[in-house]
Each structure stands twice: as structure tokens, then as C-alpha cells.
PyMOL commands that place a pseudoatom at each C-alpha (Angstrom):
pseudoatom trace, name=CA, resn=MET, resi=1, chain=A, elem=C, hetatm=0, pos=[89.104, 114.413, 96.773]
pseudoatom trace, name=CA, resn=ARG, resi=2, chain=A, elem=C, hetatm=0, pos=[90.741, 112.103, 93.818]
pseudoatom trace, name=CA, resn=PRO, resi=3, chain=A, elem=C, hetatm=0, pos=[94.057, 110.923, 94.049]
pseudoatom trace, name=CA, resn=ASP, resi=4, chain=A, elem=C, hetatm=0, pos=[96.021, 112.105, 90.999]
pseudoatom trace, name=CA, resn=PHE, resi=5, chain=A, elem=C, hetatm=0, pos=[98.717, 109.799, 91.461]
pseudoatom trace, name=CA, resn=ALA, resi=6, chain=A, elem=C, hetatm=0, pos=[99.266, 106.327, 92.434]
pseudoatom trace, name=CA, resn=ILE, resi=7, chain=A, elem=C, hetatm=0, pos=[102.087, 103.775, 93.106]
pseudoatom trace, name=CA, resn=VAL, resi=8, chain=A, elem=C, hetatm=0, pos=[101.959, 100.179, 93.505]
pseudoatom trace, name=CA, resn=ASP, resi=9, chain=A, elem=C, hetatm=0, pos=[104.685, 98.475, 95.518]
pseudoatom trace, name=CA, resn=GLY, resi=10, chain=A, elem=C, hetatm=0, pos=[104.962, 95.123, 93.808]
pseudoatom trace, name=CA, resn=ILE, resi=11, chain=A, elem=C, hetatm=0, pos=[108.582, 94.028, 94.384]
pseudoatom trace, name=CA, resn=VAL, resi=12, chain=A, elem=C, hetatm=0, pos=[107.355, 91.556, 97.151]
pseudoatom trace, name=CA, resn=GLY, resi=13, chain=A, elem=C, hetatm=0, pos=[103.725, 91.107, 96.767]
pseudoatom trace, name=CA, resn=MET, resi=14, chain=A, elem=C, hetatm=0, pos=[101.513, 88.579, 99.124]
pseudoatom trace, name=CA, resn=GLU, resi=15, chain=A, elem=C, hetatm=0, pos=[99.368, 85.720, 97.673]
pseudoatom trace, name=CA, resn=GLY, resi=16, chain=A, elem=C, hetatm=0, pos=[96.572, 83.416, 99.286]
pseudoatom trace, name=CA, resn=ASN, resi=17, chain=A, elem=C, hetatm=0, pos=[95.364, 85.105, 102.383]
pseudoatom trace, name=CA, resn=GLY, resi=18, chain=A, elem=C, hetatm=0, pos=[97.023, 88.510, 101.875]
pseudoatom trace, name=CA, resn=PRO, resi=19, chain=A, elem=C, hetatm=0, pos=[98.022, 91.187, 102.989]
pseudoatom trace, name=CA, resn=ILE, resi=20, chain=A, elem=C, hetatm=0, pos=[98.644, 89.453, 106.583]
pseudoatom trace, name=CA, resn=GLN, resi=21, chain=A, elem=C, hetatm=0, pos=[98.417, 86.173, 106.780]
pseudoatom trace, name=CA, resn=GLY, resi=22, chain=A, elem=C, hetatm=0, pos=[99.456, 85.090, 103.290]
pseudoatom trace, name=CA, resn=THR, resi=23, chain=A, elem=C, hetatm=0, pos=[102.615, 84.026, 101.602]
pseudoatom trace, name=CA, resn=ALA, resi=24, chain=A, elem=C, hetatm=0, pos=[105.224, 86.471, 100.222]
pseudoatom trace, name=CA, resn=LYS, resi=25, chain=A, elem=C, hetatm=0, pos=[105.644, 86.276, 96.478]
pseudoatom trace, name=CA, resn=ALA, resi=26, chain=A, elem=C, hetatm=0, pos=[108.298, 88.347, 94.534]
pseudoatom trace, name=CA, resn=SER, resi=27, chain=A, elem=C, hetatm=0, pos=[106.935, 90.088, 91.744]
pseudoatom trace, name=CA, resn=GLY, resi=28, chain=A, elem=C, hetatm=0, pos=[109.527, 92.517, 90.615]
pseudoatom trace, name=CA, resn=VAL, resi=29, chain=A, elem=C, hetatm=0, pos=[107.313, 95.191, 89.582]
pseudoatom trace, name=CA, resn=LEU, resi=30, chain=A, elem=C, hetatm=0, pos=[106.314, 98.743, 90.395]
pseudoatom trace, name=CA, resn=ILE, resi=31, chain=A, elem=C, hetatm=0, pos=[103.228, 100.334, 88.941]
pseudoatom trace, name=CA, resn=LEU, resi=32, chain=A, elem=C, hetatm=0, pos=[102.559, 103.961, 88.664]
pseudoatom trace, name=CA, resn=GLY, resi=33, chain=A, elem=C, hetatm=0, pos=[100.469, 106.530, 86.906]
pseudoatom trace, name=CA, resn=GLU, resi=34, chain=A, elem=C, hetatm=0, pos=[98.130, 109.488, 86.925]
pseudoatom trace, name=CA, resn=ASP, resi=35, chain=A, elem=C, hetatm=0, pos=[95.021, 107.234, 86.667]
pseudoatom trace, name=CA, resn=PRO, resi=36, chain=A, elem=C, hetatm=0, pos=[94.722, 105.691, 89.757]
pseudoatom trace, name=CA, resn=VAL, resi=37, chain=A, elem=C, hetatm=0, pos=[92.025, 102.898, 88.143]
pseudoatom trace, name=CA, resn=ALA, resi=38, chain=A, elem=C, hetatm=0, pos=[94.558, 102.149, 85.462]
pseudoatom trace, name=CA, resn=VAL, resi=39, chain=A, elem=C, hetatm=0, pos=[97.171, 101.699, 87.846]
pseudoatom trace, name=CA, resn=ASP, resi=40, chain=A, elem=C, hetatm=0, pos=[95.168, 99.035, 90.172]
pseudoatom trace, name=CA, resn=ALA, resi=41, chain=A, elem=C, hetatm=0, pos=[93.857, 97.328, 86.952]
pseudoatom trace, name=CA, resn=THR, resi=42, chain=A, elem=C, hetatm=0, pos=[97.223, 96.910, 85.628]
pseudoatom trace, name=CA, resn=ALA, resi=43, chain=A, elem=C, hetatm=0, pos=[98.505, 95.707, 88.807]
pseudoatom trace, name=CA, resn=ALA, resi=44, chain=A, elem=C, hetatm=0, pos=[95.352, 92.996, 88.837]
pseudoatom trace, name=CA, resn=ARG, resi=45, chain=A, elem=C, hetatm=0, pos=[96.261, 91.917, 85.655]
pseudoatom trace, name=CA, resn=VAL, resi=46, chain=A, elem=C, hetatm=0, pos=[100.095, 91.226, 86.064]
pseudoatom trace, name=CA, resn=MET, resi=47, chain=A, elem=C, hetatm=0, pos=[98.664, 89.495, 89.276]
pseudoatom trace, name=CA, resn=GLY, resi=48, chain=A, elem=C, hetatm=0, pos=[96.519, 87.330, 86.791]
pseudoatom trace, name=CA, resn=LEU, resi=49, chain=A, elem=C, hetatm=0, pos=[93.545, 88.598, 87.959]
pseudoatom trace, name=CA, resn=GLU, resi=50, chain=A, elem=C, hetatm=0, pos=[90.709, 90.102, 85.648]
pseudoatom trace, name=CA, resn=PRO, resi=51, chain=A, elem=C, hetatm=0, pos=[89.796, 93.716, 87.218]
pseudoatom trace, name=CA, resn=GLU, resi=52, chain=A, elem=C, hetatm=0, pos=[86.549, 93.665, 85.638]
pseudoatom trace, name=CA, resn=ARG, resi=53, chain=A, elem=C, hetatm=0, pos=[85.694, 90.980, 88.225]
pseudoatom trace, name=CA, resn=ILE, resi=54, chain=A, elem=C, hetatm=0, pos=[87.009, 93.028, 91.234]
pseudoatom trace, name=CA, resn=ASP, resi=55, chain=A, elem=C, hetatm=0, pos=[83.656, 94.867, 92.445]
pseudoatom trace, name=CA, resn=TYR, resi=56, chain=A, elem=C, hetatm=0, pos=[85.668, 98.276, 93.744]
pseudoatom trace, name=CA, resn=LEU, resi=57, chain=A, elem=C, hetatm=0, pos=[87.653, 98.413, 90.203]
pseudoatom trace, name=CA, resn=ALA, resi=58, chain=A, elem=C, hetatm=0, pos=[84.420, 97.582, 88.073]
pseudoatom trace, name=CA, resn=LYS, resi=59, chain=A, elem=C, hetatm=0, pos=[82.872, 100.363, 89.705]
pseudoatom trace, name=CA, resn=ALA, resi=60, chain=A, elem=C, hetatm=0, pos=[85.871, 102.979, 89.741]
pseudoatom trace, name=CA, resn=GLY, resi=61, chain=A, elem=C, hetatm=0, pos=[86.197, 102.130, 86.155]
pseudoatom trace, name=CA, resn=THR, resi=62, chain=A, elem=C, hetatm=0, pos=[82.681, 103.454, 85.214]
pseudoatom trace, name=CA, resn=LEU, resi=63, chain=A, elem=C, hetatm=0, pos=[83.712, 106.971, 86.953]
pseudoatom trace, name=CA, resn=LEU, resi=64, chain=A, elem=C, hetatm=0, pos=[87.097, 107.465, 88.075]
pseudoatom trace, name=CA, resn=GLY, resi=65, chain=A, elem=C, hetatm=0, pos=[89.322, 106.245, 85.532]
pseudoatom trace, name=CA, resn=HIS, resi=66, chain=A, elem=C, hetatm=0, pos=[90.310, 103.494, 82.938]
pseudoatom trace, name=CA, resn=LEU, resi=67, chain=A, elem=C, hetatm=0, pos=[89.538, 99.786, 83.398]
pseudoatom trace, name=CA, resn=GLN, resi=68, chain=A, elem=C, hetatm=0, pos=[90.166, 98.825, 79.548]
pseudoatom trace, name=CA, resn=PRO, resi=69, chain=A, elem=C, hetatm=0, pos=[93.574, 97.836, 78.417]
pseudoatom trace, name=CA, resn=ASP, resi=70, chain=A, elem=C, hetatm=0, pos=[92.831, 99.951, 75.028]
pseudoatom trace, name=CA, resn=LYS, resi=71, chain=A, elem=C, hetatm=0, pos=[92.428, 103.077, 77.111]
pseudoatom trace, name=CA, resn=ILE, resi=72, chain=A, elem=C, hetatm=0, pos=[95.312, 102.953, 79.625]
pseudoatom trace, name=CA, resn=ARG, resi=73, chain=A, elem=C, hetatm=0, pos=[98.741, 104.144, 77.938]
pseudoatom trace, name=CA, resn=GLN, resi=74, chain=A, elem=C, hetatm=0, pos=[101.493, 101.767, 79.178]
pseudoatom trace, name=CA, resn=PHE, resi=75, chain=A, elem=C, hetatm=0, pos=[105.211, 102.471, 79.266]
pseudoatom trace, name=CA, resn=GLY, resi=76, chain=A, elem=C, hetatm=0, pos=[108.122, 99.962, 79.989]
pseudoatom trace, name=CA, resn=GLU, resi=77, chain=A, elem=C, hetatm=0, pos=[107.545, 96.008, 80.263]
pseudoatom trace, name=CA, resn=SER, resi=78, chain=A, elem=C, hetatm=0, pos=[104.569, 94.611, 78.620]
pseudoatom trace, name=CA, resn=ILE, resi=79, chain=A, elem=C, hetatm=0, pos=[102.135, 93.040, 81.282]
pseudoatom trace, name=CA, resn=ALA, resi=80, chain=A, elem=C, hetatm=0, pos=[102.718, 89.463, 79.711]
pseudoatom trace, name=CA, resn=SER, resi=81, chain=A, elem=C, hetatm=0, pos=[106.561, 90.005, 80.275]
pseudoatom trace, name=CA, resn=VAL, resi=82, chain=A, elem=C, hetatm=0, pos=[106.343, 90.646, 84.092]
pseudoatom trace, name=CA, resn=ARG, resi=83, chain=A, elem=C, hetatm=0, pos=[102.866, 88.862, 84.908]
pseudoatom trace, name=CA, resn=THR, resi=84, chain=A, elem=C, hetatm=0, pos=[103.278, 86.686, 87.954]
pseudoatom trace, name=CA, resn=LEU, resi=85, chain=A, elem=C, hetatm=0, pos=[100.034, 84.675, 88.740]
pseudoatom trace, name=CA, resn=PHE, resi=86, chain=A, elem=C, hetatm=0, pos=[99.264, 84.728, 92.288]
pseudoatom trace, name=CA, resn=ALA, resi=87, chain=A, elem=C, hetatm=0, pos=[97.301, 82.208, 94.485]
pseudoatom trace, name=CA, resn=VAL, resi=88, chain=A, elem=C, hetatm=0, pos=[94.160, 83.434, 95.916]
pseudoatom trace, name=CA, resn=LEU, resi=89, chain=A, elem=C, hetatm=0, pos=[91.829, 81.953, 98.427]
pseudoatom trace, name=CA, resn=PRO, resi=90, chain=A, elem=C, hetatm=0, pos=[88.954, 79.823, 96.844]
pseudoatom trace, name=CA, resn=ALA, resi=91, chain=A, elem=C, hetatm=0, pos=[86.161, 82.457, 97.719]
pseudoatom trace, name=CA, resn=PHE, resi=92, chain=A, elem=C, hetatm=0, pos=[88.169, 84.961, 95.078]
pseudoatom trace, name=CA, resn=GLN, resi=93, chain=A, elem=C, hetatm=0, pos=[88.834, 82.259, 92.217]
pseudoatom trace, name=CA, resn=LYS, resi=94, chain=A, elem=C, hetatm=0, pos=[86.327, 83.829, 90.193]
pseudoatom trace, name=CA, resn=LEU, resi=95, chain=A, elem=C, hetatm=0, pos=[88.760, 86.706, 89.993]
pseudoatom trace, name=CA, resn=VAL, resi=96, chain=A, elem=C, hetatm=0, pos=[91.288, 84.350, 88.425]
pseudoatom trace, name=CA, resn=ALA, resi=97, chain=A, elem=C, hetatm=0, pos=[91.522, 85.388, 84.426]
pseudoatom trace, name=CA, resn=SER, resi=98, chain=A, elem=C, hetatm=0, pos=[91.561, 82.989, 82.069]
pseudoatom trace, name=CA, resn=ILE, resi=99, chain=A, elem=C, hetatm=0, pos=[95.140, 83.427, 80.208]
for i in range(1, 99): cmd.bond("trace and resi %d" % i, "trace and resi %d" % (i + 1))
show_as sticks, trace
zoom trace
């Protein structure tokens, strides 16, 4: 069964080796919506990551929801106004967007 609503609590996130051994980072955002793929893709963009480079999101975007920003109806603050760049481990550096 496909979830029909998703909530990302991004008030405080975890960067580096998260979610357990990372460093807490205040982001101050809540992201929610009826398209779980769009919610995760938006959260990735807020963190400075490129959702198309995240394997599970790229696959989910082909069947389960929207990945491309022009297909996502967004309300509230713009991504640029709440973007909080997250540090990633070297193995995941390829996910970082060139902003």
C-alpha cells in the first residue's frame, strides 16, 4: 500500500554520519504533502542534495510520485529561503547539488 501523506520533521536534522552518529543541525522546517516522493525530494533540496542522484528517490520518481521541481506544487517558503546545506560523508559527496 502506497502512503498517501508524508511528513518530514526538519526542525533539527542530522548531518554527517546521521541519523545516529551525526551532528545535530537546526533547519527549522517541516515538509509535508500528499506525494511522498515529492516530500523527500523537497527535503533533499532543502539540505543541498540533488534528489535525482539519490538511488531510491530516482527509482520512486519513475513510478510512485514526482521528483522534478516543475511537477511539485509548493506552498509556503521557497526552498532557497530555507536551504540549510548539510555536510555529508565523503562516500555521499556525489549527492551534493552544485548550487
